[in-house]
Backbone and ligand atoms as CSV (ligand in chain L), in Angstrom:
chain,resi,resn,atom,element,x,y,z
A,1,MET,N,N,16.779,-3.770,-5.530
A,1,MET,CA,C,15.529,-3.530,-6.269
A,1,MET,C,C,14.465,-2.977,-5.312
A,2,LEU,N,N,13.765,-1.964,-5.771
A,2,LEU,CA,C,12.734,-1.352,-4.917
A,2,LEU,C,C,11.444,-2.164,-4.982
A,3,SER,N,N,10.756,-2.265,-3.863
A,3,SER,CA,C,9.422,-2.886,-3.904
A,3,SER,C,C,8.471,-1.874,-4.552
A,4,LYS,N,N,7.353,-2.381,-5.039
A,4,LYS,CA,C,6.371,-1.498,-5.701
A,4,LYS,C,C,5.888,-0.409,-4.724
A,5,ASN,N,N,5.684,-0.799,-3.466
A,5,ASN,CA,C,5.191,0.184,-2.481
A,5,ASN,C,C,6.200,1.289,-2.223
A,6,VAL,N,N,7.484,0.905,-2.101
A,6,VAL,CA,C,8.525,1.917,-1.854
A,6,VAL,C,C,8.658,2.809,-3.087
A,7,GLU,N,N,8.635,2.195,-4.263
A,7,GLU,CA,C,8.764,2.986,-5.499
A,7,GLU,C,C,7.614,3.995,-5.610
A,8,LYS,N,N,6.419,3.541,-5.293
A,8,LYS,CA,C,5.242,4.429,-5.371
A,8,LYS,C,C,5.385,5.589,-4.372
A,9,ALA,N,N,5.820,5.260,-3.160
A,9,ALA,CA,C,5.960,6.303,-2.128
A,9,ALA,C,C,7.077,7.288,-2.499
A,10,LEU,N,N,8.153,6.781,-3.085
A,10,LEU,CA,C,9.245,7.680,-3.502
A,10,LEU,C,C,8.772,8.588,-4.638
A,11,ASN,N,N,7.993,8.020,-5.554
A,11,ASN,CA,C,7.471,8.844,-6.652
A,11,ASN,C,C,6.532,9.938,-6.133
A,12,GLU,N,N,5.785,9.608,-5.117
A,12,GLU,CA,C,4.909,10.605,-4.495
A,12,GLU,C,C,5.761,11.742,-3.906
A,13,GLN,N,N,6.879,11.377,-3.280
A,13,GLN,CA,C,7.748,12.398,-2.691
A,13,GLN,C,C,8.419,13.233,-3.781
A,14,ILE,N,N,8.719,12.619,-4.912
A,14,ILE,CA,C,9.293,13.373,-6.040
A,14,ILE,C,C,8.321,14.481,-6.452
A,15,ARG,N,N,7.040,14.128,-6.512
A,15,ARG,CA,C,6.034,15.137,-6.879
A,15,ARG,C,C,5.954,16.239,-5.814
A,16,ILE,N,N,6.020,15.852,-4.551
A,16,ILE,CA,C,5.913,16.850,-3.467
A,16,ILE,C,C,7.108,17.813,-3.498
A,17,GLU,N,N,8.304,17.290,-3.735
A,17,GLU,CA,C,9.486,18.169,-3.803
A,17,GLU,C,C,9.372,19.104,-5.012
A,18,ALA,N,N,8.882,18.576,-6.138
A,18,ALA,CA,C,8.721,19.415,-7.339
A,18,ALA,C,C,7.677,20.504,-7.070
A,19,GLU,N,N,6.581,20.132,-6.392
A,19,GLU,CA,C,5.561,21.138,-6.075
A,19,GLU,C,C,6.102,22.173,-5.090
A,20,SER,N,N,6.965,21.735,-4.165
A,20,SER,CA,C,7.576,22.687,-3.227
A,20,SER,C,C,8.396,23.707,-4.010
A,21,SER,N,N,9.136,23.225,-4.991
A,21,SER,CA,C,9.953,24.128,-5.807
A,21,SER,C,C,9.056,25.155,-6.502
A,22,GLN,N,N,7.913,24.708,-6.987
A,22,GLN,CA,C,6.971,25.623,-7.666
A,22,GLN,C,C,6.363,26.629,-6.682
A,23,VAL,N,N,6.031,26.159,-5.482
A,23,VAL,CA,C,5.442,27.055,-4.471
A,23,VAL,C,C,6.431,28.181,-4.168
A,24,TYR,N,N,7.711,27.831,-3.956
A,24,TYR,CA,C,8.693,28.862,-3.597
A,24,TYR,C,C,9.040,29.751,-4.785
A,25,LEU,N,N,8.943,29.179,-5.986
A,25,LEU,CA,C,9.156,30.001,-7.185
A,25,LEU,C,C,8.042,31.048,-7.301
A,26,SER,N,N,6.825,30.637,-7.007
A,26,SER,CA,C,5.700,31.572,-7.054
A,26,SER,C,C,5.847,32.651,-5.979
A,27,MET,N,N,6.339,32.249,-4.786
A,27,MET,CA,C,6.590,33.231,-3.728
A,27,MET,C,C,7.683,34.207,-4.161
A,28,ALA,N,N,8.715,33.694,-4.833
A,28,ALA,CA,C,9.826,34.545,-5.300
A,28,ALA,C,C,9.306,35.587,-6.285
A,29,SER,N,N,8.458,35.136,-7.188
A,29,SER,CA,C,7.941,36.040,-8.210
A,29,SER,C,C,7.040,37.112,-7.577
A,30,TRP,N,N,6.186,36.689,-6.647
A,30,TRP,CA,C,5.311,37.644,-5.941
A,30,TRP,C,C,6.151,38.695,-5.216
A,31,ALA,N,N,7.193,38.244,-4.496
A,31,ALA,CA,C,8.041,39.179,-3.739
A,31,ALA,C,C,8.775,40.117,-4.696
A,32,GLU,N,N,9.187,39.591,-5.841
A,32,GLU,CA,C,9.925,40.412,-6.801
A,32,GLU,C,C,9.053,41.553,-7.327
A,33,VAL,N,N,7.808,41.244,-7.676
A,33,VAL,CA,C,6.959,42.326,-8.206
A,33,VAL,C,C,6.546,43.311,-7.107
A,34,LYS,N,N,6.633,42.894,-5.853
A,34,LYS,CA,C,6.347,43.806,-4.732
A,34,LYS,C,C,7.577,44.646,-4.371
A,35,GLY,N,N,8.702,44.425,-5.043
A,35,GLY,CA,C,9.919,45.188,-4.753
A,35,GLY,C,C,10.688,44.663,-3.546
A,36,LEU,N,N,10.346,43.463,-3.088
A,36,LEU,CA,C,11.050,42.868,-1.944
A,36,LEU,C,C,12.198,42.006,-2.479
A,37,GLU,N,N,13.254,42.659,-2.830
A,37,GLU,CA,C,14.317,41.988,-3.575
A,37,GLU,C,C,15.014,40.883,-2.774
A,38,GLY,N,N,15.309,41.188,-1.503
A,38,GLY,CA,C,16.011,40.201,-0.682
A,38,GLY,C,C,15.162,38.959,-0.453
A,39,ILE,N,N,13.887,39.184,-0.132
A,39,ILE,CA,C,12.970,38.059,0.102
A,39,ILE,C,C,12.835,37.244,-1.186
A,40,SER,N,N,12.739,37.947,-2.283
A,40,SER,CA,C,12.615,37.271,-3.567
A,40,SER,C,C,13.849,36.399,-3.856
A,41,ASN,N,N,15.044,36.935,-3.603
A,41,ASN,CA,C,16.262,36.140,-3.810
A,41,ASN,C,C,16.279,34.905,-2.913
A,42,PHE,N,N,15.855,35.103,-1.671
A,42,PHE,CA,C,15.788,33.980,-0.734
A,42,PHE,C,C,14.876,32.892,-1.302
A,43,MET,N,N,13.710,33.285,-1.822
A,43,MET,CA,C,12.741,32.308,-2.341
A,43,MET,C,C,13.225,31.644,-3.636
A,44,TYR,N,N,13.883,32.409,-4.499
A,44,TYR,CA,C,14.430,31.786,-5.717
A,44,TYR,C,C,15.434,30.692,-5.332
A,45,ARG,N,N,16.275,31.008,-4.353
A,45,ARG,CA,C,17.285,30.030,-3.936
A,45,ARG,C,C,16.605,28.801,-3.301
A,46,HIS,N,N,15.589,29.070,-2.508
A,46,HIS,CA,C,14.871,27.975,-1.863
A,46,HIS,C,C,14.200,27.079,-2.905
A,47,SER,N,N,13.674,27.698,-3.930
A,47,SER,CA,C,13.044,26.935,-5.013
A,47,SER,C,C,14.077,26.023,-5.694
A,48,ASP,N,N,15.269,26.555,-5.924
A,48,ASP,CA,C,16.340,25.736,-6.537
A,48,ASP,C,C,16.705,24.551,-5.646
A,49,GLU,N,N,16.740,24.802,-4.335
A,49,GLU,CA,C,17.083,23.715,-3.403
A,49,GLU,C,C,16.051,22.593,-3.471
A,50,GLU,N,N,14.783,22.980,-3.576
A,50,GLU,CA,C,13.733,21.947,-3.653
A,50,GLU,C,C,13.866,21.122,-4.930
A,51,ARG,N,N,14.277,21.786,-6.002
A,51,ARG,CA,C,14.493,21.037,-7.244
A,51,ARG,C,C,15.620,20.018,-7.049
A,52,LEU,N,N,16.658,20.408,-6.311
A,52,LEU,CA,C,17.753,19.460,-6.043
A,52,LEU,C,C,17.258,18.296,-5.172
A,53,HIS,N,N,16.371,18.589,-4.219
A,53,HIS,CA,C,15.807,17.505,-3.396
A,53,HIS,C,C,15.059,16.515,-4.294
A,54,MET,N,N,14.331,17.086,-5.266
A,54,MET,CA,C,13.584,16.231,-6.195
A,54,MET,C,C,14.539,15.387,-7.044
A,55,LEU,N,N,15.588,16.038,-7.581
A,55,LEU,CA,C,16.519,15.329,-8.469
A,55,LEU,C,C,17.240,14.186,-7.759
A,56,LYS,N,N,17.592,14.434,-6.492
A,56,LYS,CA,C,18.278,13.402,-5.709
A,56,LYS,C,C,17.399,12.143,-5.605
A,57,LEU,N,N,16.093,12.353,-5.456
A,57,LEU,CA,C,15.159,11.224,-5.389
A,57,LEU,C,C,15.012,10.538,-6.754
A,58,VAL,N,N,14.947,11.355,-7.804
A,58,VAL,CA,C,14.822,10.799,-9.165
A,58,VAL,C,C,16.000,9.864,-9.442
A,59,LYS,N,N,17.214,10.349,-9.145
A,59,LYS,CA,C,18.424,9.559,-9.400
A,59,LYS,C,C,18.404,8.277,-8.579
A,60,TYR,N,N,17.989,8.400,-7.330
A,60,TYR,CA,C,17.983,7.232,-6.439
A,60,TYR,C,C,17.023,6.154,-6.958
A,61,VAL,N,N,15.806,6.561,-7.308
A,61,VAL,CA,C,14.806,5.597,-7.781
A,61,VAL,C,C,15.334,4.866,-9.014
A,62,ASN,N,N,15.896,5.609,-9.953
A,62,ASN,CA,C,16.377,4.978,-11.195
A,62,ASN,C,C,17.593,4.082,-10.954
A,63,GLU,N,N,18.467,4.518,-10.048
A,63,GLU,CA,C,19.646,3.697,-9.720
A,63,GLU,C,C,19.267,2.372,-9.078
A,64,ARG,N,N,18.151,2.378,-8.374
A,64,ARG,CA,C,17.734,1.160,-7.653
A,64,ARG,C,C,16.802,0.287,-8.490
A,65,GLY,N,N,16.759,0.543,-9.794
A,65,GLY,CA,C,15.969,-0.311,-10.679
A,65,GLY,C,C,14.506,0.075,-10.785
A,66,GLY,N,N,14.140,1.224,-10.212
A,66,GLY,CA,C,12.764,1.709,-10.356
A,66,GLY,C,C,12.665,2.678,-11.526
A,67,HIS,N,N,11.543,3.333,-11.626
A,67,HIS,CA,C,11.349,4.349,-12.676
A,67,HIS,C,C,10.763,5.598,-12.019
A,68,ALA,N,N,11.586,6.653,-11.973
A,68,ALA,CA,C,11.115,7.912,-11.398
A,68,ALA,C,C,10.130,8.554,-12.365
A,69,HIS,N,N,8.952,8.876,-11.863
A,69,HIS,CA,C,7.919,9.487,-12.708
A,69,HIS,C,C,7.895,11.000,-12.536
A,70,ILE,N,N,7.880,11.692,-13.654
A,70,ILE,CA,C,7.762,13.152,-13.634
A,70,ILE,C,C,6.313,13.457,-13.986
A,71,SER,N,N,5.593,14.028,-13.023
A,71,SER,CA,C,4.143,14.105,-13.202
A,71,SER,C,C,3.641,15.555,-13.248
A,72,ASP,N,N,2.363,15.667,-13.503
A,72,ASP,CA,C,1.678,16.964,-13.423
A,72,ASP,C,C,1.841,17.544,-12.028
A,73,LEU,N,N,1.919,18.866,-11.942
A,73,LEU,CA,C,2.045,19.505,-10.631
A,73,LEU,C,C,0.864,20.433,-10.405
A,74,LYS,N,N,0.480,20.514,-9.147
A,74,LYS,CA,C,-0.593,21.449,-8.777
A,74,LYS,C,C,-0.035,22.874,-8.890
A,75,ALA,N,N,-0.783,23.766,-9.519
A,75,ALA,CA,C,-0.287,25.149,-9.647
A,75,ALA,C,C,-0.336,25.841,-8.287
A,76,PRO,N,N,0.753,26.477,-7.877
A,76,PRO,CA,C,0.708,27.198,-6.602
A,76,PRO,C,C,-0.111,28.478,-6.748
A,77,LYS,N,N,-0.530,29.056,-5.604
A,77,LYS,CA,C,-1.233,30.321,-5.725
A,77,LYS,C,C,-0.249,31.420,-6.109
A,78,THR,N,N,-0.794,32.549,-6.562
A,78,THR,CA,C,0.086,33.598,-7.084
A,78,THR,C,C,0.113,34.832,-6.183
A,79,ASP,N,N,-0.827,34.899,-5.232
A,79,ASP,CA,C,-0.871,36.058,-4.338
A,79,ASP,C,C,-0.740,35.574,-2.897
A,80,PHE,N,N,0.174,36.191,-2.144
A,80,PHE,CA,C,0.447,35.711,-0.785
A,80,PHE,C,C,0.066,36.729,0.291
A,81,GLY,N,N,-0.623,37.793,-0.111
A,81,GLY,CA,C,-1.143,38.756,0.878
A,81,GLY,C,C,-0.058,39.664,1.424
A,82,THR,N,N,0.633,39.197,2.447
A,82,THR,CA,C,1.741,39.974,3.015
A,82,THR,C,C,2.942,39.037,3.127
A,83,PHE,N,N,4.135,39.624,3.238
A,83,PHE,CA,C,5.309,38.740,3.327
A,83,PHE,C,C,5.298,37.975,4.640
A,84,GLN,N,N,4.681,38.566,5.701
A,84,GLN,CA,C,4.586,37.851,6.981
A,84,GLN,C,C,3.758,36.577,6.799
A,85,LYS,N,N,2.614,36.724,6.097
A,85,LYS,CA,C,1.753,35.545,5.859
A,85,LYS,C,C,2.474,34.538,4.973
A,86,MET,N,N,3.247,35.061,4.040
A,86,MET,CA,C,3.953,34.169,3.116
A,86,MET,C,C,4.958,33.294,3.871
A,87,PHE,N,N,5.697,33.882,4.826
A,87,PHE,CA,C,6.664,33.079,5.585
A,87,PHE,C,C,5.955,32.097,6.522
A,88,GLN,N,N,4.781,32.483,7.000
A,88,GLN,CA,C,3.992,31.541,7.808
A,88,GLN,C,C,3.598,30.341,6.941
A,89,GLU,N,N,3.234,30.616,5.702
A,89,GLU,CA,C,2.879,29.522,4.780
A,89,GLU,C,C,4.083,28.643,4.479
A,90,LEU,N,N,5.239,29.283,4.357
A,90,LEU,CA,C,6.468,28.507,4.113
A,90,LEU,C,C,6.685,27.532,5.274
A,91,TYR,N,N,6.520,28.037,6.487
A,91,TYR,CA,C,6.708,27.199,7.672
A,91,TYR,C,C,5.720,26.022,7.669
A,92,GLU,N,N,4.455,26.329,7.391
A,92,GLU,CA,C,3.445,25.265,7.389
A,92,GLU,C,C,3.717,24.265,6.265
A,93,HIS,N,N,4.207,24.771,5.136
A,93,HIS,CA,C,4.517,23.869,4.028
A,93,HIS,C,C,5.649,22.911,4.418
A,94,GLU,N,N,6.647,23.427,5.115
A,94,GLU,CA,C,7.763,22.559,5.528
A,94,GLU,C,C,7.299,21.491,6.522
A,95,ILE,N,N,6.354,21.843,7.383
A,95,ILE,CA,C,5.822,20.831,8.314
A,95,ILE,C,C,5.086,19.737,7.524
A,96,PHE,N,N,4.336,20.169,6.516
A,96,PHE,CA,C,3.656,19.205,5.642
A,96,PHE,C,C,4.685,18.271,4.982
A,97,VAL,N,N,5.788,18.843,4.495
A,97,VAL,CA,C,6.815,18.021,3.837
A,97,VAL,C,C,7.464,17.067,4.850
A,98,SER,N,N,7.723,17.560,6.058
A,98,SER,CA,C,8.314,16.688,7.096
A,98,SER,C,C,7.396,15.503,7.365
A,99,ASN,N,N,6.095,15.756,7.454
A,99,ASN,CA,C,5.154,14.657,7.700
A,99,ASN,C,C,5.193,13.648,6.563
A,100,SER,N,N,5.307,14.164,5.367
A,100,SER,CA,C,5.329,13.257,4.225
A,100,SER,C,C,6.628,12.426,4.190
A,101,ILE,N,N,7.749,13.038,4.590
A,101,ILE,CA,C,9.010,12.271,4.691
A,101,ILE,C,C,8.862,11.190,5.775
A,102,ASN,N,N,8.248,11.544,6.890
A,102,ASN,CA,C,8.049,10.556,7.960
A,102,ASN,C,C,7.216,9.369,7.483
A,103,GLU,N,N,6.161,9.661,6.707
A,103,GLU,CA,C,5.328,8.577,6.151
A,103,GLU,C,C,6.161,7.675,5.247
A,104,LEU,N,N,7.003,8.328,4.452
A,104,LEU,CA,C,7.851,7.585,3.518
A,104,LEU,C,C,8.827,6.676,4.281
A,105,VAL,N,N,9.423,7.206,5.322
A,105,VAL,CA,C,10.348,6.414,6.148
A,105,VAL,C,C,9.589,5.215,6.740
A,106,HIS,N,N,8.346,5.464,7.142
A,106,HIS,CA,C,7.512,4.395,7.705
A,106,HIS,C,C,7.307,3.265,6.679
A,107,VAL,N,N,7.053,3.634,5.428
A,107,VAL,CA,C,6.856,2.623,4.374
A,107,VAL,C,C,8.126,1.782,4.202
A,108,THR,N,N,9.295,2.426,4.253
A,108,THR,CA,C,10.552,1.658,4.069
A,108,THR,C,C,10.731,0.650,5.204
A,109,LEU,N,N,10.302,0.993,6.399
A,109,LEU,CA,C,10.421,0.048,7.524
A,109,LEU,C,C,9.447,-1.113,7.351
A,110,GLN,N,N,8.215,-0.770,6.929
A,110,GLN,CA,C,7.220,-1.833,6.696
A,110,GLN,C,C,7.724,-2.823,5.644
A,111,GLU,N,N,8.414,-2.291,4.636
A,111,GLU,CA,C,8.885,-3.127,3.527
A,111,GLU,C,C,10.279,-3.701,3.798
A,112,LYS,N,N,10.823,-3.409,4.959
A,112,LYS,CA,C,12.185,-3.856,5.333
A,112,LYS,C,C,13.226,-3.432,4.283
A,113,ASP,N,N,13.057,-2.220,3.748
A,113,ASP,CA,C,14.004,-1.681,2.769
A,113,ASP,C,C,14.972,-0.755,3.530
A,114,TYR,N,N,16.024,-1.348,4.074
A,114,TYR,CA,C,16.935,-0.582,4.934
A,114,TYR,C,C,17.858,0.333,4.137
A,115,ALA,N,N,18.101,-0.005,2.885
A,115,ALA,CA,C,18.932,0.878,2.044
A,115,ALA,C,C,18.204,2.211,1.807
A,116,THR,N,N,16.910,2.109,1.470
A,116,THR,CA,C,16.147,3.348,1.239
A,116,THR,C,C,15.939,4.090,2.559
A,117,HIS,N,N,15.754,3.326,3.613
A,117,HIS,CA,C,15.623,3.940,4.938
A,117,HIS,C,C,16.868,4.777,5.235
A,118,ASN,N,N,18.019,4.214,4.963
A,118,ASN,CA,C,19.298,4.894,5.177
A,118,ASN,C,C,19.414,6.133,4.277
A,119,PHE,N,N,19.058,5.975,3.013
A,119,PHE,CA,C,19.103,7.091,2.052
A,119,PHE,C,C,18.231,8.262,2.545
A,120,LEU,N,N,17.090,7.930,3.134
A,120,LEU,CA,C,16.143,8.981,3.530
A,120,LEU,C,C,16.570,9.751,4.778
A,121,GLN,N,N,17.587,9.249,5.485
A,121,GLN,CA,C,18.013,9.967,6.693
A,121,GLN,C,C,18.487,11.389,6.363
A,122,TRP,N,N,19.049,11.560,5.174
A,122,TRP,CA,C,19.455,12.909,4.739
A,122,TRP,C,C,18.244,13.846,4.737
A,123,TYR,N,N,17.104,13.338,4.239
A,123,TYR,CA,C,15.883,14.162,4.168
A,123,TYR,C,C,15.331,14.445,5.569
A,124,VAL,N,N,15.460,13.449,6.458
A,124,VAL,CA,C,14.978,13.644,7.829
A,124,VAL,C,C,15.748,14.808,8.467
A,125,SER,N,N,17.085,14.800,8.339
A,125,SER,CA,C,17.896,15.889,8.911
A,125,SER,C,C,17.602,17.210,8.226
A,126,GLU,N,N,17.462,17.159,6.916
A,126,GLU,CA,C,17.193,18.381,6.150
A,126,GLU,C,C,15.887,19.036,6.629
A,127,GLN,N,N,14.871,18.224,6.896
A,127,GLN,CA,C,13.590,18.791,7.336
A,127,GLN,C,C,13.706,19.447,8.708
A,128,ILE,N,N,14.511,18.858,9.597
A,128,ILE,CA,C,14.717,19.490,10.915
A,128,ILE,C,C,15.309,20.881,10.697
A,129,GLU,N,N,16.294,20.949,9.795
A,129,GLU,CA,C,16.960,22.235,9.537
A,129,GLU,C,C,16.031,23.227,8.844
A,130,GLU,N,N,15.230,22.731,7.914
A,130,GLU,CA,C,14.327,23.642,7.196
A,130,GLU,C,C,13.265,24.212,8.132
A,131,GLU,N,N,12.767,23.377,9.030
A,131,GLU,CA,C,11.785,23.883,9.997
A,131,GLU,C,C,12.438,24.914,10.923
A,132,ALA,N,N,13.689,24.644,11.346
A,132,ALA,CA,C,14.404,25.585,12.221
A,132,ALA,C,C,14.618,26.910,11.494
A,133,LEU,N,N,14.970,26.820,10.215
A,133,LEU,CA,C,15.169,28.030,9.401
A,133,LEU,C,C,13.884,28.855,9.345
A,134,ALA,N,N,12.775,28.190,9.071
A,134,ALA,CA,C,11.495,28.911,8.968
A,134,ALA,C,C,11.132,29.540,10.312
A,135,ARG,N,N,11.373,28.816,11.401
A,135,ARG,CA,C,11.048,29.381,12.730
A,135,ARG,C,C,11.928,30.582,13.046
A,136,THR,N,N,13.227,30.503,12.696
A,136,THR,CA,C,14.142,31.628,12.912
A,136,THR,C,C,13.621,32.866,12.190
A,137,ILE,N,N,13.172,32.672,10.955
A,137,ILE,CA,C,12.679,33.803,10.168
A,137,ILE,C,C,11.395,34.369,10.786
A,138,LEU,N,N,10.486,33.495,11.211
A,138,LEU,CA,C,9.237,33.973,11.824
A,138,LEU,C,C,9.523,34.749,13.105
A,139,ASP,N,N,10.507,34.292,13.881
A,139,ASP,CA,C,10.890,35.018,15.105
A,139,ASP,C,C,11.374,36.424,14.760
A,140,LYS,N,N,12.191,36.511,13.721
A,140,LYS,CA,C,12.716,37.825,13.308
A,140,LYS,C,C,11.564,38.732,12.869
A,141,ILE,N,N,10.625,38.184,12.121
A,141,ILE,CA,C,9.485,38.966,11.638
A,141,ILE,C,C,8.665,39.480,12.821
A,142,ASN,N,N,8.474,38.640,13.828
A,142,ASN,CA,C,7.717,39.067,15.015
A,142,ASN,C,C,8.421,40.197,15.743
A,143,LEU,N,N,9.747,40.134,15.798
A,143,LEU,CA,C,10.509,41.188,16.474
A,143,LEU,C,C,10.357,42.533,15.770
A,144,ILE,N,N,10.318,42.484,14.441
A,144,ILE,CA,C,10.253,43.725,13.663
A,144,ILE,C,C,8.901,44.427,13.829
A,145,GLY,N,N,7.819,43.647,13.856
A,145,GLY,CA,C,6.484,44.241,13.888
A,145,GLY,C,C,6.268,45.095,12.653
A,146,ASN,N,N,5.844,46.358,12.838
A,146,ASN,CA,C,5.587,47.220,11.680
A,146,ASN,C,C,6.657,48.283,11.483
A,147,ASP,N,N,7.797,48.090,12.122
A,147,ASP,CA,C,8.872,49.069,12.026
A,147,ASP,C,C,9.470,49.074,10.610
A,148,LYS,N,N,9.362,50.234,9.934
A,148,LYS,CA,C,9.801,50.312,8.523
A,148,LYS,C,C,11.289,50.050,8.356
A,149,GLY,N,N,12.093,50.615,9.280
A,149,GLY,CA,C,13.540,50.392,9.204
A,149,GLY,C,C,13.857,48.922,9.380
A,150,GLY,N,N,13.133,48.287,10.292
A,150,GLY,CA,C,13.317,46.851,10.541
A,150,GLY,C,C,12.975,46.029,9.312
A,151,LEU,N,N,11.909,46.436,8.622
A,151,LEU,CA,C,11.498,45.723,7.404
A,151,LEU,C,C,12.571,45.835,6.328
A,152,TYR,N,N,13.127,47.037,6.227
A,152,TYR,CA,C,14.183,47.262,5.235
A,152,TYR,C,C,15.376,46.349,5.527
A,153,LEU,N,N,15.771,46.308,6.806
A,153,LEU,CA,C,16.924,45.469,7.185
A,153,LEU,C,C,16.604,43.984,7.002
A,154,PHE,N,N,15.362,43.612,7.312
A,154,PHE,CA,C,14.976,42.206,7.145
A,154,PHE,C,C,15.100,41.797,5.682
A,155,ASP,N,N,14.575,42.640,4.780
A,155,ASP,CA,C,14.636,42.319,3.345
A,155,ASP,C,C,16.090,42.225,2.873
A,156,ARG,N,N,16.928,43.069,3.454
A,156,ARG,CA,C,18.344,43.049,3.072
A,156,ARG,C,C,19.034,41.773,3.607
A,157,ASP,N,N,18.706,41.412,4.853
A,157,ASP,CA,C,19.453,40.334,5.519
A,157,ASP,C,C,18.926,38.937,5.243
A,158,VAL,N,N,17.641,38.819,4.888
A,158,VAL,CA,C,17.062,37.481,4.787
A,158,VAL,C,C,17.767,36.648,3.710
A,159,GLN,N,N,18.300,37.326,2.690
A,159,GLN,CA,C,18.954,36.558,1.633
A,159,GLN,C,C,20.250,35.887,2.097
A,160,GLN,N,N,20.783,36.363,3.251
A,160,GLN,CA,C,22.008,35.729,3.780
A,160,GLN,C,C,21.685,34.501,4.638
A,161,ILE,N,N,20.410,34.378,5.031
A,161,ILE,CA,C,20.070,33.281,5.945
A,161,ILE,C,C,19.985,31.980,5.164
A,162,THR,N,N,20.750,31.017,5.609
A,162,THR,CA,C,20.712,29.709,4.959
A,162,THR,C,C,20.355,28.682,6.021
A,163,VAL,N,N,20.074,27.472,5.553
A,163,VAL,CA,C,19.769,26.379,6.480
A,163,VAL,C,C,20.925,26.229,7.475
A,164,ASP,N,N,22.165,26.326,6.997
A,164,ASP,CA,C,23.321,26.131,7.886
A,164,ASP,C,C,23.439,27.254,8.916
A,165,SER,N,N,23.230,28.509,8.482
A,165,SER,CA,C,23.383,29.609,9.437
A,165,SER,C,C,22.273,29.552,10.485
A,166,ALA,N,N,21.052,29.130,10.093
A,166,ALA,CA,C,19.957,29.029,11.066
A,166,ALA,C,C,20.260,27.925,12.082
A,167,ALA,N,N,20.897,26.845,11.611
A,167,ALA,CA,C,21.216,25.740,12.519
A,167,ALA,C,C,22.222,26.184,13.573
A,168,MET,N,N,23.052,27.193,13.223
A,168,MET,CA,C,24.056,27.665,14.169
A,168,MET,C,C,23.524,28.788,15.057
A,169,ASP,N,N,22.328,29.322,14.701
A,169,ASP,CA,C,21.770,30.435,15.477
A,169,ASP,C,C,21.226,29.900,16.804
A,170,PRO,N,N,21.799,30.344,17.932
A,170,PRO,CA,C,21.339,29.801,19.202
A,170,PRO,C,C,19.866,30.111,19.488
A,171,GLY,N,N,19.349,31.157,18.823
A,171,GLY,CA,C,17.933,31.497,19.026
A,171,GLY,C,C,17.003,30.625,18.213
A,172,ALA,N,N,17.586,29.788,17.328
A,172,ALA,CA,C,16.741,28.986,16.427
A,172,ALA,C,C,16.135,27.797,17.163
L,1,OFO,FE1,FE,12.545,19.572,0.304
L,1,OFO,O1,O,12.780,20.503,1.847
L,1,OFO,FE2,FE,11.679,22.016,1.891
L,1,OFO,O2,O,10.181,21.237,1.310
C-alpha cells in the first residue's frame, strides 16, 4: 500500500510525464509545418515514449492500491523559434524531469517505501540516457553550424537516433 505522500508524489510525476508528451507533440507539430520531416518524426516518437512513461506510473499506482489521477495539463508553447533552440529546450526539459525524478526518489526514502524506490530505478536510468541523447544531438547541431548540407543530413539522420544508439555513441 502506498503512503499518501508517495501517492501524491507519484501523481505529480504522472502529470509531468503527460506534460512532457504534450511538449514534444507540440515540437513535432511545429517541425512538421516547417518542413523538417525527420525532426518532426523524432519528436512524435519522443512524445509517444513520454506517454508510455506516464502509463507505467499510472499502472504502478493503481496496482499498489493507490489511485492514479489524470489531471489538467499546462498547454505547451506552439512556436520554438529555430530547431537549434528547440533541441536546447528539449535538453533543459529533460534536466527538469531528472530533478523531479530525484525528488520523487527522495520521498520514497523518507517514507521507507523500498518497493517504489526499486520501481523508480528504471526512471533514474532512463533519465541518464535521455540527457545523453539530448547532449549528443546538441553536439551534432553545433558541428553543423549553418551549413545547409549538414542541416539536410541532420534532419534525415535525427530520426534514427534513439536513446539506445546515443548510449552506445562514444561521443555521447
Ligand atoms: Fe519521461 O523521460 Fe523524458 O521527460
